[in-house]
C-alpha angles and dihedrals in degrees: 000000000000104000093208095056095112097048122133097245129048120205112196123196112200104202129006102241123145096284098046091043089060090061090052091050091052088053089051091053090055093255094127130160112250118244092011136106121207123223124181119199112196133167087221136037088222127066121199128216103224093201090068099045094092091055089050092049088049090053092238094122132022121259091249089063092072097041129095114203099221093192092059094041089051091048090053094048103041087240114142114236122207115184101205142104118239117228092210145335123247102210094183095055090030095232137138105224118212132187098219106033140030121290118267122228121219135187093192129010133201116197115205106152095138125220140285134227117276113248099187094208094299112173115230123194137170125357093331102180085228116162118183116207089230136101085044093194090073100027096104092048093050092045092051090050091051093049091047090051091050089051089060088070089067095233122159091212128055110212114206126185117195111197117206138060103223132098094273095056092048091050093049092048095049098039093048089050090049091049091051092053089055099033094122088074095053127104106183131090095265091054091050090049093049091047089068089073129069095202138021127204117198125192124188111208124189135174088215135029112304109252091003092156092058129086120264094257092054092047090053090052092048091050090051091050092049091051091049089059092043091242112162114221120212111190130194096013118130118206114229103169136027114195132166103300098347141085121202124203134204090262087056091246115136139213127202120228145159100205129025119198111199110209104151127145123300126269129176125275110256088234090074091062091060094061099077091232125134113266139187125249093281095048100261118140113262113230140186120245090271089061094251120131114265086227101045125025092200092063124072122195114202141176114002092344093072138052119199106231099219098032110030116186135196116272095258129141093236091070091049091052092049092050093059098085091044092052093048093049092047092049088054091048091048092055090046093044094242130143113270126241125236128249112227110193118217116251095231141002142199111273117204117184120194109216097175135254091073091297128123138178120223134199129187129163093340095315121118127200137161145185145092092301089059090053090050090051091051091046092051093049093047094046094049091050098047093045090061088066097039094064102110099170125120118306125261112247098201130036090223096050113117109192117046114247114252119262113258115259119256089246091062094051109089114195120241128206113051089329088074095069126111117266121267090244093057091048094050091048091048092054091048095049095046092047092222111198109246102193111030100139141042087223092067108095096167120013139129094318087072104012116207139162091289139007119250121211128187122219109180107305093342125091117203127194119212131185138164137204136174134174143152117262120260088193135077091215110083091194091057090044091053092053092049092049092053096044091048095049096043089052090075090057093048091049089056094049094254128139113224116243109162143359141199114218123216117187139175113207119197120251112264147099113338091235091056093044090052092052093048095045092049093052092045092052091046091057092048093047092048093061094040091053090051086054092047090243130130137219105241102173145315145161138268135199138173117248146150095279144015113274133155144170145170138232100211127195126197141178114247094240095173139011111305115259105221131198087233095060098088114127131200109269095028116138116230111231126187117200101198134033123261127239106082094122091049091050092050091047090052091048090054089053090045092242098117114100120226093246089051092049090054089055092047091054092048091057095044095047094057106097127213100235086121086082092078092058092046090053096046101039104029098029093232105177104174116065145139135171118240111239138141100339093057129235094296093048093054092041088054089057090050094046092048094047093046097043092230139113130238139208124203129197109221092204091060098054108118112224136179112261097250095051099094093046093052094044089054089053088059095247120150138159116264088239091057097089092051092049091048090049092051092053092047090051090049091054101245114171111222145136105244093191091067106095091212090056090050089063089064088071093046115115112236124212106199089000125175133265124273109211136191103216124185108244093242091060099042096099096048093046093051092046090050093049094048092049092050104053103288103101094159096052107132145175105239102172151336142253119249141184120293107291103230105189093349124093110282089222127032126187111200 
């Protein structure tokens, strides 16, 4: 959890462009602003370094070389990352308003959402094969899809039109041509797509002179490079229509194509026009020399998003990079109520243009030069820059510290979420030593005499299920944590066949400034309430305390709407069905070690946010009577409870265990939840027969927060249950074993 989450001031970075990314990196280096928390709001969990895109298009470096994993950078820095797109900004209340999550307060806001290509009222119709260069995070995917679609037409030649006359369009045209000439060496999807063509024709089309902003010597070198690739240049032709396979120009002439790459000059995002701030003629936010908006001193506009009123500059990445230290210092000065400093843009800068085949053209102060050494210089500069943001190690704790502190050992990292619970052995021994009465009331239908997912109490003719859960957050997003807490707790009710009706909320809010505590508690409660409302249940009370970290839990109450599904209801011949893949605990453990990639985190959230309300339908319509939800003790731990209570045995097929995609990779890195050893020990004591060296078997001991349901399904209904689950959002539901006769002297559970 972000230790600064209850600070007095909140700095929000909207977008993770070059300037805003510098602030996150300063945080990661330990150079944080006192009394302030940092939040980054981005529409993607991956940021792309534009300077390296041509090298990736050329196939000279892998795609990962130009990408910044914002999740891991944020984890390192203690910056909170929210992957979302605000619908608007309320400047009076100082809030970012979202459509799918609570609003986010800010004290000071930096907008760095970049720009987008200019479309100039071009009409687009049909399946156009149009690929805009932005957003760059998805450019390679979209380009590959367009080439694959073109290949379906069985053409020998791929016809590519690159629209735009600036440096970016020239680089894309040359680097793509260079890649095509060497495509036999490639191994990624774009290379496979290109390999389906024998020839490629590239045309570079510009409404102005190609490279018109460059000096004459550089333009001559560009022209030579284009001719070497056989790229036809069409100057001073404006595209008016893009139809399926055809471009139309202002003079009504046409050009045939299969793929169009749109790389025109930058214009402002339409979002900026909704803010009510003064803009320049192209829609970019006008700023003072200190990068703050001329209309609102609490809002900064950086990189392509802003234009300095008195000293406007071209929309080039070099200016965004140079603005980074100025923004960081002015954010610090804002918090400390000090006068800001001015940004003085340089008059010129070194331009390095990648034209493919390890060759680049350079321009500096009117001089032009080219060759492989220029390419090496560009590659060295780009690599040095991006590597500063791809360091995902532990954070520096002091700005003057020289060596980085060592990473904490795995043994010292205790898992949070449901993986933070006590072991089953400790709990059993605690109940034994305290001699807890197990049948002290006629109202107890299911209690500790036959422990299950929830207790069931009878009041007159009504049976009520009640359960409780509580754990510390593994996330830096209190809204997400609130949703997870609710989903996880309500799962016990669903597994017992109960319909949720009400909940008491208990929460521990970290020590800090009251303003920060209020913000955090509000977002946490919003997440809990969101899921309870989906379940038609209400918050009816609770308790709160201050503490060292954010933790929360619910006591949830439900109406017993159908016959209770008990762990002891397994029958010989039942098929064991799991509704969701395993690996949640492994993913959370990796996240705490900063080894989980952003794309993997997205998948982890997807699995966790799927609730188990489907249980009620399975009970009512398929008469499933044996069920439990998989939580902290892992699948084997909960299956042991079912086998013991039902007096049966079970056999699992390791090859049929559904797992989240990242599970094998993380297992091979040696990562495991801190509750894993206790779960493994419990299975060993129980006499489970298994091969621990099989990574799929290891997932059976993995604690699951918001895990799936384990069902005992009669054989005759297996097909219909699996079909139903797969058709209703559980594509990885699988039968992974069967229930057998009591084991006698054999292991009660075997994993084959």
